[in-house]
N, C-alpha and C positions, 0 to 999 in steps of 0.2 A: 504493500500500499504505499501512497506518497506520504512523505513525512508532512506533519503539521507545522504550522507556523510557530517559531520559537517565542517564549514569552519574553517581552521586551524588556531590556533593563530599565530601572528606574531612572527618571531625568537627570541629566548632568550637563554642565556646560561644555561647549566644544573643546575646551582646554583638556579635558579629562582623557578623551582618546588619544592624543599626542602623548600624554604622560603614561598611559598604559603601554604605548609602544616603547618608550623609553625605559619602563620597567622590564619588559621583556628583553630589551637589549642588555640590561644589567644581567638577567638571569642567564642569557647565552654566555656571559663572561664570568659566570659563577660568582657573581656579587650578590648572593642572596641576602645578606643581612641588610643591605642598602635597599634592595627591591621591597623586601618585606616591611621594613621601617616605613618607607614611603607609600606603599599600599594601605597600611594600617592607618597611616595619617588620613588619606583620602577617604578610607571606608568610615572614618569618624563623621565625615560630612555626607557620605553617600552609602549607607550601610547596606543597601540592597543592589548595589551595582555589581552585576553578575561578573564581568570581565575582571574587576578589582578582586573579588573574592576567589575566582580561579588563580590569578597571580599570586595571591597571599598564600594559597594552599599549596601551590607548587614550591615556593620558596620555604614554606614550613617543612615540607617533605625534605627537600634538599638539606635542611638544618637538622635533620632527624627530630623535629618536633611533631611526631607522627599523630598523637592524639589531638593535638591542636589542628593539624591539617585535617583529620577526619571530622572534626567538629565544624570546622569552616565549610567542608564538602556538603555536610548535613543541611548547613544553612542555605547553601546554594541549591541543593536538590529541592528543598521545599520551594524555592522560587521557580525552579525549572527543572522538573523531574525527567524531562526527556532530553536534556543535554547530555550528549554522548561523552563529552571530556570530562563531566563530573565523575562518571562511572569508571572511566579509564583512570583519572587520577586516583581514585579511591582504590582501584586495583593495584596500583603502583605502590601506594602506602602500605597496603595489606600484604603485598609481596615482601616489602621491607620488613613488615613484622612477622614474617614467616608464617603466616595464615593462608596456607595454599587452598584450601576449600572456599574461604571467603573471597580470596583474590579471584579465583576461577569465576565465581558467581557474578563479581563486579565486572570483570573484563568481558564476560560473556553478554552481560546486559548492555556494556559499551557498544560491542561489535552487532548486537541484534538492532540497537537503534541506529547504528552507522557503521555499516560493513567496510568502509574505507578508511580504516584506522589502522595503518602498518604498526604502530607501537603497541596497540593491544593484541594484535595477533602474534607479534613476536613474543611478548611477554606470555601469552597464553601457550605458545609453542614450548618455551622454556619450563613453566610451571607444570604443564603435563608431563614433560619427560622427567622432571623431578618426581613426580608422584607415581611415575611408571605407567601412565596411560599413553602408550605410544600410538594408539589409533587416533585419538584425538590430537594429539601432538603432530602427526601427518597432515592431519586436515588443516590445522592452524598453518603449518609450514606451507601447504598449498596456496593458503590465501595470501600469506607473505611473499611468495614467488609471483603470484598473479599481480599483486599491486606494484612489486617491483619492476615488473615488465611494462607497466603502462607509463605513459609520459606523466611527468610531475603536475602538469596543469590538469590532466583529467583526474588524477587522484585528488587534487586539492578541491576541484568543483564537485566531484563526487561526495567528498566529505561535507562540503558546504551545503550540497543537496540534502543529505540526509539529516543533517541539522536544522533543516528548515530555512537555510539561507537561500531561497530559490533565485532571486534575482541576481546576487552576487555569483552564485554558480553558473548562471546563464551567461553573464557577461565574460567570465573566464573561458567557458567552453566554446562560445561563439568566436571569441577571439583566436582560440587555438585552432578551430577548423577553418577559420580564414587564411590562417598561416600554413597550417598542415595540409588542408584539403581534406579528402574523404578519410575518415578514421572510424571503424566500426564501432570501438568503445565511446569515442567522443559523440558520434551521431546517435548511438543509444541513450547516452545521458541526455541529450538534447531532447530525444523523444520523450523520455520520462519527465523532463522538466515541462515539456508540452502537455503531458497528461495532467500534471499538477496545476498547471494553469487553464486546464479545460480547452486547450488548443488541440482537439483530438485528430483533426484532418492533417495537421502538419506531422503529429507523431506517427500516424499511419504511414504517411510518405517516407518519413525518415527511416522507420523500421523496415519498410520494402527495401530501402537503399542498403540498409545493413545486411539484410538477407542475400541481397545480389552480390555484395562483396564478400560475405562469409555464409554460405548456405547451411553449414553445420552448426551455426551458432545457436545452441539450445536456449540460452537465456534470452536472446534476441527473438527467436521464434516464440517463445511464451509471452514476452512483452507484446509481440505483434498479435497474437491470438487474444491477448487481454485487452488490448485497444480496439480490436474488432468488436469484442463483446460489448465494450462501453459504447461503441457507436451502433449497437443493435444489429450487427452485421453477423448473425449467427452462423448462417449457412457458409459465409466465407471463413468464419474461425473454425469451423468443426474440422476440416481436413488438417489444419494446422496443429490443433491439440491432438488428433488422432495420431499425427506422425511422431509427435513426442511421446505418447503413450506407447507406441510401437517400440521405442527405444528404452523407455523407463517407465514400465507399466505399474510400478510400486509408488512411484512419485506422488506424494499428497497433494502438492500444487497442482499437477496436470491433472489429477482426478477431480479436484475441487472445480477447476475451471470447466472441465468437461461436463460436470454436472450443471454448472450454471448454463452453459450452452443448451444442454438437454431442455433445461426449464425454458430457455428463450425460444426453443423451435417447438414447444409443447410436448416434448417427450418425457412426460413426467414419470413414467415407469422407468426408464433409464436412470434419471436423476435420482429417484428413490432408492434403486438398486446401488447406485454408486455411494450415496450417503450411509446406507446401510453398512456396506463394507468399510467405510472410513470410521464409523462409529466402532465397529468391532477392532479395527487396528489402532485406533487412538482413542481408548475409552475415557481418558482424562480431559478430551477436548471439550470446550464450551461453544465454540462456533458451530463445529459440524453437526451437533444435535439441534442447534437452532435452524441451521438450513434445512436439514432433514424435516423439522417440524413444519416450516414454511411449505415445503413441497407436499407434505402429507396433509396439510390443511387444505391446500389447493385443490386436491382431488377428493376432499370430503371425508377423509380418514381421521376424524377429530380426535378419537380416543388416543391414537398413536401420536399424534401431534402434542396432545397434553403430555404424554409420557416423555417425549423428546425435549419440550421445552423445560419439564421439571428436571430432566437430566442436566440440561445446560446450566440451570439456576444452581444445581446441587455441585456442579463442578466449579463454578465460580459464583459465590454467594452474592457479590455486588454486581452481577450481570444484568443491568437493568433491561436490556433487550429482551431476555427470557421472560421476566416477569410481565413486561408490556404486551408480549405476544401472547402470553396466556390471558390477559385482560381483553386483548383485542380480538379473542374468539367470540366475545360478546356474550357466549352463553355459559362460559366458565364462571365458577364462584371459588374465591379463595378461602382457605381455612384460616383459622385464627392465628396458629403459629407462623403461617406464611406471611400474613399481614404485619405481624410483630417483627419478622425478619426483615420484611422490606423497611419498616420504619428504621430499624438499627442500621441497615446498610445505606439508607438514605442520609442519615446523620453522620455516618463515618467520614473523617477527613480524608480517608484513603479512597474514597468513591470519587471518581472524575465527574465532570459537569455532563457528559452525555449519558453515563449511567443514571446519574442522579435525576436527570429530566425524565428518562424512561420510568424510573422507580416513581416519581411524583404522578405521572399519569396513571401508572398502574394502581397506586394507592387511591387516586381519585375514583377510578373505576369500582375498585374493591369496596370503598366506603359508600359509594352511590348504590351499589347493588344491596347494601345493609340498610339503606334509608338514612344514613347519616349524611344528610345533605350538605350541612354547614361545613364539616370538616372536609367532606369531599370535595367542595369548591375550593376550600383552602389549597388542597393539593393540585387540583387542576390549574388555578391561578399561579402557584408556584412553578409548575412545569411549564406553563405558557411564558412566564418571566424569564426562565432560564433559557428557553429557545429564542425569544425575542431579542434578548441580550447579546446573542451570538449571530443573529441576522442581520444581513445587509439590505433587506427589503426596504424599499422606497416606494410608498403608495403613489407618489406624484408622477412616477415613471408609467405606471399602469394607466392612470388618469390621462396623462398626456397622449399615450399611445391611443386611448378612446378617441380623443378629441381628433387625433390624425387620421383615424379610421373613418369617422365621420365626415371630415373634410374631404379626403380622397374618394371613398366609396359612396358616390352619389348614385341616384337612379339613373341618371343620363350616362355616367361612367360605365355601368353595368348594361344599359340597353346599347351602347356602342360596342359591347363586346360580347353580344348575344350569341350564344352557340359555341364559344371558345372553350378549349380544354379537351381532355379525353372523354368520349362519350359513353364510356362503360357506366352502368347503374348499380354496380355491385356493392359500393359502401354505404352503410348506414351509421351515420354519426350520432352519438348520443352525448350531448354535452350540457354544460351548466355549471353549477358550483359543486365541489366535492360534497358528499353527505346530503344530496338532493333527491335521493331515490334513483340514481342512474343505473346502479347495480341490478336494482329490481326490474327497471325496463329492460335492461340487457338479457337478464334471465328469461322474462316473458318471451321476447322476441328469439332468443337462442333456443327456446323450446319449439320452435316452428321447424318444420322438416327442411326447408329451404334456406334456413339462416344459420350461419356460423358465429359462434360467439368466440370472441378472441380475448383481448385485454385492452388496457389504456395504451394505445400505440403511440410511439414518440415521433412518427414520421412527419406529421405536419408541423410540429415544433421543429424537426430538424430542417424542413424546407424553409422556414421562417429564419432560422440561423444562418442558412446559406445565403438567403436574400440579404440579411443584415451585412454580410461581408466580415472579413477577418479583424478589420479595424472598428469593431463596433463601438459606438460611443452612445450609451443609453440616453443621454441628454439630448443628442441630435441624430436619432436613428435613421437609416436608409429606409427601413420598411415602417409603414405600409406606403410611403411615397413612391418607393422604386416600381410598384405595381403599374404605375401611369406610364413607365418607360418600357414595359414589356409587350411583347407581341403575341400573337395567337400561338405560333410555335412554341413559345416559351411555357405557355400555360399547358399546352398539350403535352410537353416534355414532363413538366411536373407531375400532371395526372398520371401518365404512364408509368412514371418512376415510382410514384406511390403505389400504384396497382402492382408494381413488379417487386417492390420492396417488402410489401405486406403479404405476398403470397405464401411466404413460409409459415404463415399463422392459419392457412386454409386448408380444408381436406376436400374441396370440390363442390361445396354448396354454392348455390345460386348468389347468394348475398352474405356479407359478413359484416360485423360491427366493429367500430372503432369508438371505444368508450372514453377517450381522454377527455375529461371535463373541461379544461382550460381552452379547448378548440373553439368555444364560443367567440373568443377574441379574433378568430380567423376564418369567420364564416365567409367573408368576401373573398379571401384566397381560396377557400375550399370551393366555393361556387364557381370560380374562374377556371380552376383546374379540373373539377369534376362535377360539370353542370347537371348531371342527372343523378348525382347522390342523394339519398335521403337524409334529412337533418332534424333530430329530435331535441328539443329543449326541455331537459328534465328541471322543473322549477318546484321549489318548496317554500313554504311560508318562512319569511325571513328570520324570525325569532328562533323557530325550531331548527333552521338550517345552519344559522350561524353559531347557536349554542352547541349543536352537534359537531361542528368544526372545532369549536374551542376545547372540546373534551377529547379531541383526536390527535393522536400523534402520527405524523405521516413519516414514512421511511425517508423521503426525500421531496425537496420542492415544496409547494404549497405555503410558502414562508409568510403569507398574508393571513394565515389562521392562528397566529399565536398573540393576538391582542384583540380586545374588543373593539378598538378603534380600526384597527387595519380591516378586520373581516367586515365591519359595518361599511366602510367606505368601499370595499370590493364590491360587497353586494349591490351598492348603489350604482357603481361604475357598470356592473353586469346588466343591471336593468336598463341604464341609459343606452348601452350598446345594443342590447337585444331589442329595444324599441326601434333603433335605428335600422337595423336589419329587417324588422318587419315592415318599416315604411319604404325602403329602397329595393327590398326584394319580397314583395307582398306574396304571401301563400307558400313561401319558400320553405319556412321552418314550421314544424308542428310543434307546439307547446303542449306539454303533458304536465299538469299540476299533480304532484304526489298526493295531496290530500283528495283529489278526485279518483285516483287509482284506488285507493283505501276504501273510499265510499262506494265506488261502483267499478269492481274489477272487470267484469266481463265487458261492459260498456267501454271502458278505457281500452282494454285489449283490442276490441273490433275496430275502434277508432285507429289506433296505430296500425293495426294490419291493412286496413283500407288505404291510409296514406301510402304505406308501402307497397302497395299492389299485390297483397297477399291474401289468399283464401284463409277464411277462419279455421283454426285447428284447436280441439279442446285442450290439447296439451299446453297451450299458451296460458290458459286459465289455471291449470294444475301444474304450473311452473315449478313448484318447489319438489316435484317428483323428478325433474330433469337432473340427470347426472352429467356433470361436466366440471371442467375445472374453473375455479373462479379465485382470483387473486387479488380482491380488494378487502377492505376491513369488513364489508358486508356480507362476506362469503356464507357464514352461518345463517344469517338472517334470511337470505333468499333461498335457503334450503328448507325454510318452514313457511306454512300459510301466512297470509298477511294477518297482522294484529293491529289495532288501533292504538294500542298503548304508547307507541313511540311519538305519536303526533303532539302530545302535550307534555313530554317529559321536562321540557325547559321550565315550565311554570313552577316546578318544585324549586327551581334556582332563582326565580323571579326577584327575589330580594337583592341578588348580587349582580343583576343584568341591567343595572340603570345605565352605566356607560355605553352597553351594546345598544340599548333603545335609542339612546342620544345619538349614536354614530349612525344609526340606521334612519332616524328622522322620518319623513313621511313615507319612506319605503315600505313601513309596516302596513300602510293602508294600500298603496298604489302598485304593490308587486304583481296583482293580476290584471292590471289595466293593459 
């Protein structure tokens, strides 16, 4: 996985960095008493400046003040637990104390965080030989030799990359490649940097170049397959991972990626078989049972999913994702002992922010199920605050995009482009807000013999990203204005490309469903590239819809759901844009109100089938009997008959939803207009 950004040092004037460089020069001259005295003087003013703490620890070690050095490193680790040099320096101190087991543990922690640390690998080789572990000594020696064979610039940039210094690493490696020309490891590192910056198209091209230079480079082939998976190119990734598995069938990374590809292509049986084997081979793992649980849940094997999630939580008691996955089954109920364990783990200082957020949402759901509404809301609010604090979501960008869509996509604009795009009628788009009942509509339509249920497909979003261009400026975007510059053949190509790329999810039925909710923002583009596609707006009463979002933790994206103000503004923007589409493309979109589906299921089913040009089939009314894979949070709910209970769940929380009501404004009354 890519490195996370480093924890920033505490503020200090610009003179401190030159002073640190001077102290490091003193250390290279073995003038450690002077370096330590100066570092300690500066730490009196800047006690949490990381680089100063590391300088002090290094000099303390050289002066054989090992206990003081370890205490300094403990301070530094509390500030930045993922700083690899902290663990390397601790390992060196422990070697000096002749504590081989603890030294090995620290040095392994260092190289697991940053595999480009020659000093750690050399020291590991020596300590392993001292304790008689020749096999691990040879492994460490291999890493030493590999790093020694690389140009110093590549090693330095790689080390910076793994320590989260992405931009510094990029500057070094780009300069190296400009001077050196094609270099497989340099290009591979630049591809990794591209992945961490979400420039996946560049990463894919770079890795193709690496494999052209070095076809037997297994690590590059694995990286290439991984990038293809991240770009949803599962069919293209499958032969790459199969080739790697043919060479090393026991490799856990290869097997895990093969399972991910199987899930992406809808081959859940293969994915489940791979995860079952991995769980047998790695019984202490926590992530493998989690992934296994997700796959089991998707195909409706809920009891087995519960067992898998429970194993993940037992293997790592603060693994928040495991508890949230249990809560997210919607039908699962936590026992008292598990609730208390979640409370303890959430309060532990050893629990990271991601796990803490997951635990908060899981506790919110556990207490909601017990009717402890006020405490439940406190946990939901805490989880939302944690997620929002880490989010870069800016509601004004979405609102500006809405204004631009309205300005560009006028009725005259569409009339001038009537009939453009690929003529195939195959797609049925179900869109709107998350938690609006879209999974229920998908399940109803996918119960028809002529309709394929797929998943939330990313292809429209990918088309938008391509139209934005590589130098996307969110404050001055090219899209949607670029639509006016495109010709008929451009939209035909987009439509045909969409149909080709989504074919992997189909099994030969006449129609298929794309249930990505955020596609409502791109109805104009969908109409231009696929003029005969059906579009269904899944709409839900705003308080119920927004409340449901506030208590839902999403695997990725949907960052507008983590504050009452954000989700309220987003819902208003959604109404504004949908009114526009109804005005400029009259009759193009079928609105289906969730409350109407609950009140009159058969009437709503017949209305949707008529719109899609499909004959009525009773299976659509008995949708809960349909057995198919469902990958959204509502998976268990759509395997049951419709109940009215969920319509007014938000009212139990009404005392705490004043901010949401204010953010929604008159949308509470006009959402059906």
